[in-house]
C-alpha positions as CSV (number, residue, x, y, z in Angstrom):
1,M,-4.0,10.9,-61.7
2,I,-5.9,13.8,-63.3
3,R,-9.1,14.7,-61.5
4,R,-12.0,15.7,-63.7
5,A,-14.7,16.2,-61.1
6,G,-15.1,18.5,-58.1
7,V,-15.0,22.1,-57.3
8,A,-12.5,24.5,-58.8
9,L,-11.4,27.5,-56.8
10,C,-8.8,30.1,-57.8
11,A,-7.7,33.6,-57.7
12,C,-5.3,34.5,-60.5
13,A,-4.0,37.5,-62.4
14,A,-1.4,38.3,-65.0
15,F,0.8,41.4,-64.9
16,S,3.9,42.7,-66.7
17,S,7.3,42.3,-65.0
18,A,10.8,43.5,-65.8
19,G,12.2,42.2,-69.2
20,A,14.5,39.2,-69.2
21,Q,18.1,40.3,-68.6
22,D,19.6,37.8,-71.1
23,G,17.7,39.3,-74.0
24,S,15.2,36.4,-74.4
25,H,11.5,37.1,-74.6
26,Y,10.0,34.2,-72.6
27,A,7.1,34.3,-70.2
28,R,6.7,32.6,-66.9
29,I,4.1,31.7,-64.3
30,V,4.7,32.1,-60.5
31,G,2.3,31.4,-57.7
32,V,1.4,30.0,-54.3
33,V,-0.9,27.2,-53.3
34,V,-2.4,27.3,-49.8
35,D,-4.3,24.7,-47.8
36,S,-7.2,26.6,-46.2
37,V,-8.2,23.6,-44.1
38,S,-5.0,23.4,-42.2
39,R,-4.1,27.1,-42.8
40,A,-0.7,26.2,-44.1
41,P,1.1,26.1,-47.5
42,L,0.4,23.1,-49.7
43,Q,3.8,21.5,-50.1
44,G,4.7,18.8,-52.7
45,A,1.7,19.5,-55.0
46,D,2.1,18.9,-58.7
47,V,1.5,22.0,-60.8
48,L,0.8,21.9,-64.6
49,A,0.2,24.6,-67.1
50,S,-1.8,23.8,-70.2
51,G,0.3,22.9,-73.2
52,V,3.4,22.4,-71.1
53,S,4.7,18.9,-70.6
54,N,6.9,19.4,-67.5
55,V,5.5,19.3,-64.0
56,V,6.7,21.4,-61.2
57,K,6.2,20.9,-57.4
58,T,5.3,23.4,-54.8
59,D,8.1,24.0,-52.2
60,S,7.7,24.1,-48.4
61,L,6.0,27.5,-48.6
62,G,3.6,26.4,-51.3
63,R,5.4,28.4,-54.0
64,F,6.1,27.3,-57.6
65,T,7.6,28.7,-60.8
66,I,7.0,27.6,-64.4
67,D,9.8,29.2,-66.6
68,G,10.6,29.4,-70.3
69,L,7.0,29.8,-71.6
70,S,6.1,31.3,-74.9
71,P,3.7,34.3,-74.6
72,G,0.1,33.1,-74.8
73,T,-2.9,31.9,-72.9
74,Y,-2.6,29.3,-70.1
75,Q,-4.5,27.5,-67.5
76,V,-2.9,26.2,-64.3
77,A,-4.0,23.0,-62.5
78,V,-2.9,21.6,-59.1
79,Y,-2.9,17.9,-58.1
80,H,-2.2,16.6,-54.7
81,P,-3.4,13.6,-52.6
82,L,-5.3,15.9,-50.3
83,L,-7.3,17.3,-53.2
84,E,-8.0,13.8,-54.5
85,S,-9.2,12.8,-51.0
86,L,-11.5,15.8,-50.8
87,D,-12.8,15.1,-54.4
88,I,-12.0,18.6,-55.6
89,T,-9.9,20.1,-58.4
90,L,-7.9,23.3,-58.3
91,V,-7.7,24.9,-61.7
92,T,-7.6,28.5,-62.9
93,Q,-9.6,30.2,-65.6
94,P,-7.6,30.9,-68.8
95,F,-5.3,33.9,-68.5
96,S,-2.8,35.5,-70.8
97,V,0.9,36.1,-70.2
98,G,2.7,38.5,-72.5
99,R,6.4,38.6,-73.6
100,D,8.8,39.3,-70.8
101,S,5.9,39.0,-68.3
102,A,4.9,36.8,-65.4
103,G,1.5,35.5,-64.7
104,V,0.8,35.3,-60.9
105,V,-1.5,32.6,-59.7
106,N,-2.8,32.2,-56.1
107,L,-4.7,29.0,-55.4
108,A,-6.3,27.8,-52.2
109,V,-7.9,24.6,-51.1
110,P,-11.4,25.6,-50.1
111,S,-12.2,26.2,-46.5
112,I,-14.3,23.8,-44.5
113,P,-17.5,25.9,-44.8
114,T,-17.0,26.1,-48.5
115,L,-16.5,22.4,-48.8
116,V,-19.6,21.7,-46.8
117,R,-21.7,23.9,-49.0
118,H,-20.2,22.3,-52.1
119,Y,-20.9,18.8,-50.9
120,C,-24.4,19.4,-49.5
121,A,-25.9,22.6,-50.8
122,G,-29.6,22.6,-49.9
123,A,-29.4,19.7,-47.5
124,L,-28.2,21.6,-44.4
125,S,-30.0,23.4,-41.6
126,S,-29.2,25.1,-38.3
127,Q,-30.3,21.9,-36.5
128,A,-28.3,19.6,-38.9
129,P,-25.3,21.6,-40.2
130,S,-22.7,18.9,-40.4
131,V,-21.3,16.5,-43.0
132,I,-19.4,13.2,-42.9
133,A,-17.5,12.7,-46.2
134,G,-14.8,10.4,-47.3
135,R,-13.5,7.9,-49.8
136,V,-13.6,4.1,-50.1
137,I,-10.3,2.6,-51.5
138,D,-9.2,-0.8,-52.4
139,P,-6.2,-1.5,-50.1
140,D,-4.5,-3.8,-52.6
141,N,-4.2,-1.4,-55.5
142,D,-5.3,2.0,-54.1
143,Q,-8.1,2.3,-56.7
144,P,-11.4,3.9,-55.7
145,V,-14.3,1.6,-55.0
146,L,-17.5,2.4,-57.0
147,N,-21.1,1.8,-55.6
148,A,-20.0,0.6,-52.1
149,K,-22.8,1.1,-49.6
150,V,-21.9,3.4,-46.7
151,S,-24.0,3.4,-43.5
152,L,-23.9,5.7,-40.5
153,S,-25.9,4.8,-37.3
154,W,-26.2,6.5,-34.0
155,Q,-28.5,6.8,-31.0
156,E,-30.3,9.8,-29.5
157,I,-31.1,9.5,-25.8
158,F,-34.0,11.5,-24.4
159,I,-34.8,11.5,-20.6
160,S,-37.9,12.9,-19.1
161,K,-40.0,12.3,-16.0
162,T,-43.0,11.1,-18.0
163,T,-41.3,8.7,-20.5
164,G,-38.1,7.8,-18.7
165,V,-35.2,7.0,-20.9
166,V,-36.1,6.8,-24.6
167,R,-33.4,5.7,-27.1
168,T,-34.0,6.5,-30.8
169,V,-31.8,4.8,-33.4
170,H,-31.0,6.8,-36.5
171,E,-29.5,5.4,-39.7
172,V,-28.5,7.1,-42.9
173,H,-27.1,5.5,-46.1
174,T,-25.4,6.5,-49.3
175,Q,-23.2,5.0,-52.1
176,T,-19.8,5.8,-53.4
177,S,-19.2,7.6,-56.7
178,A,-16.8,6.6,-59.5
179,S,-14.0,8.3,-57.5
180,G,-14.9,6.3,-54.4
181,F,-16.3,9.4,-52.7
182,F,-19.3,9.5,-50.4
183,K,-21.1,12.2,-48.4
184,L,-23.6,12.0,-45.6
185,C,-25.3,15.4,-45.4
186,G,-27.4,17.2,-42.8
187,L,-26.2,15.6,-39.6
188,P,-26.5,17.0,-36.1
189,S,-23.2,18.5,-34.9
190,D,-23.2,16.2,-31.9
191,V,-23.4,12.9,-33.7
192,G,-21.4,10.1,-32.3
193,G,-21.9,6.7,-33.9
194,T,-20.4,4.1,-36.2
195,L,-19.7,4.1,-39.9
196,Q,-19.6,0.9,-41.9
197,V,-18.9,0.1,-45.6
198,N,-20.4,-2.8,-47.5
199,R,-18.5,-3.6,-50.7
200,V,-20.6,-6.3,-52.4
201,G,-20.8,-8.4,-49.2
202,V,-17.3,-7.5,-47.9
203,L,-17.8,-5.4,-44.7
204,S,-15.5,-3.0,-43.1
205,P,-15.5,-2.9,-39.3
206,E,-17.9,-0.6,-37.5
207,I,-15.7,2.5,-37.3
208,P,-16.4,4.9,-34.4
209,V,-17.0,8.5,-35.6
210,S,-17.7,11.6,-33.7
211,I,-18.3,15.1,-35.2
212,D,-18.0,16.9,-31.9
213,G,-19.4,20.2,-33.0
214,A,-17.4,20.3,-36.3
215,L,-19.0,21.1,-39.7
216,L,-17.0,18.3,-41.5
217,D,-15.6,15.0,-40.5
218,F,-13.6,13.1,-43.2
219,Q,-13.2,9.3,-43.2
220,R,-11.0,7.2,-45.5
221,V,-12.0,3.5,-45.5
222,Y,-10.1,0.7,-47.2
223,V,-12.1,-2.3,-48.2
224,P,-10.7,-5.3,-50.2
225,E,-12.6,-6.9,-53.1
226,K,-12.7,-10.2,-51.2
227,I,-11.6,-11.7,-47.9
228,E,-8.5,-13.9,-48.1
229,A,-8.0,-16.9,-45.8
230,R,-4.8,-15.2,-44.6
231,G,-3.3,-11.8,-45.2
232,D,0.2,-10.4,-45.6
233,G,-0.2,-7.2,-43.6
234,I,2.1,-6.2,-40.7
235,V,1.4,-3.8,-37.8
236,S,3.9,-2.9,-35.2
237,G,4.0,-0.2,-32.5
238,R,4.1,0.7,-28.9
239,V,1.5,1.0,-26.1
240,L,2.1,3.9,-23.7
241,S,0.5,5.2,-20.5
242,P,-1.0,8.8,-20.3
243,A,2.4,9.8,-19.1
244,S,4.1,8.2,-22.1
245,K,5.6,5.3,-20.1
246,A,5.8,1.9,-21.7
247,I,2.9,-0.5,-20.9
248,A,4.0,-4.2,-20.7
249,G,1.5,-7.0,-20.8
250,A,-1.2,-5.2,-22.6
251,R,-3.3,-7.3,-25.0
252,V,-3.3,-6.1,-28.6
253,E,-5.6,-7.7,-31.1
254,I,-7.3,-7.2,-34.5
255,P,-10.5,-9.2,-34.3
256,M,-11.2,-9.2,-38.1
257,S,-7.9,-10.9,-38.7
258,S,-8.1,-13.1,-35.7
259,V,-4.6,-12.0,-34.6
260,S,-3.5,-11.0,-31.1
261,T,-0.3,-10.5,-29.0
262,V,0.9,-9.1,-25.7
263,T,3.2,-6.1,-25.4
264,R,6.8,-6.6,-24.4
265,D,8.6,-4.9,-21.5
266,D,9.2,-1.8,-23.6
267,G,5.5,-1.6,-24.7
268,S,6.3,-2.8,-28.2
269,F,4.2,-5.3,-30.2
270,R,4.1,-6.8,-33.7
271,L,1.2,-8.4,-35.5
272,V,1.6,-10.3,-38.8
273,G,-0.6,-12.1,-41.2
274,L,-3.2,-9.4,-41.2
275,L,-6.0,-9.0,-43.8
276,S,-6.0,-6.0,-46.1
277,G,-8.2,-3.0,-45.4
278,T,-9.4,-0.8,-42.6
279,Q,-9.6,-2.7,-39.3
280,M,-10.0,-2.0,-35.7
281,L,-7.0,-2.4,-33.4
282,V,-8.1,-3.1,-29.9
283,V,-5.8,-2.6,-26.9
284,R,-6.7,-3.8,-23.3
285,S,-4.9,-3.4,-20.0
286,A,-6.0,-4.1,-16.5
287,S,-5.1,-0.5,-15.4
288,Y,-6.7,1.5,-18.3
289,A,-9.9,1.8,-20.3
290,T,-9.9,-0.2,-23.5
291,V,-8.7,1.7,-26.6
292,A,-10.1,0.9,-30.1
293,Q,-8.5,2.6,-33.1
294,A,-9.1,2.2,-36.8
295,I,-6.0,1.4,-38.8
296,D,-5.4,0.9,-42.6
297,V,-3.6,-2.3,-43.4
298,S,-1.9,-2.8,-46.7
299,P,0.1,-5.8,-48.0
300,R,2.6,-3.4,-49.6
301,E,4.1,-1.9,-46.5
302,P,4.0,-2.3,-42.7
303,V,2.0,0.0,-40.5
304,A,3.5,1.6,-37.4
305,V,1.3,3.0,-34.7
306,T,1.6,4.4,-31.2
307,I,-1.3,3.7,-28.8
308,R,-1.6,5.9,-25.8
309,F,-4.1,5.1,-23.0
310,S,-6.0,8.2,-21.8
311,E,-8.3,7.0,-19.1
312,P,-7.7,4.8,-16.0
313,M,-9.9,1.8,-15.5
314,K,-12.9,2.6,-13.3
């Protein structure tokens, strides 16, 4: 899918190289694409040059080469699921490549501070520097959901001798764009609350979110167009102790699908007939604190998860 919205960031240059040894006079473009968020090469990205029909992919080091070009002016664009999720586009300015020359292109996914400024310029402060952003997707066809309502709620607790315990509830709201993208700007960096999506009356579960001092938290939420009487989704996995030992007899359930089971001796479980979309998987054991984890259920392929308890029951 070609992205037409978002931020474009590049560093590129063209320079002369040694002439082709076979006597031909073609140009080429070489380059590297880096993911500044994870500080790693961006592998498996599609790279296209303007006016060229073939697509090349970046290798494990983020490198690519486009050979056999006629001398001329080109633009290079990069497409990858990460870029689509972040609602950004990587594309160079036009640059010229001469005969027997190579154009060198270095592209980078913007850093988290750059993304935050792009999403929320003018809506941030030192007291509220953080952003929750994400996309809402239809789980049945992977298409973005337009105009879904996204809500974030959290509590602030203030304790003093004069007033005692005071709880203040905060809520912020936004809507998704044509690309399914949403952003909630100017949040305190210690926000811990719940995110919920309303797609014309079809609600996602209340998804726990915690920024934990970060500048950006990204959430992808799958919400179907309508709720079916019974779904075709399948989730399987294992439940483990903090020491990675199998937990037998733990109760595993997905409340929105009204489906539950108990883990076998090897800690494994399997749930079938699940509704499509993002749902909460809840795991309970007599020995450990309950775990609730958001999972994305699709009718097209089973989901495999590993749940590891982290806290003993108090």
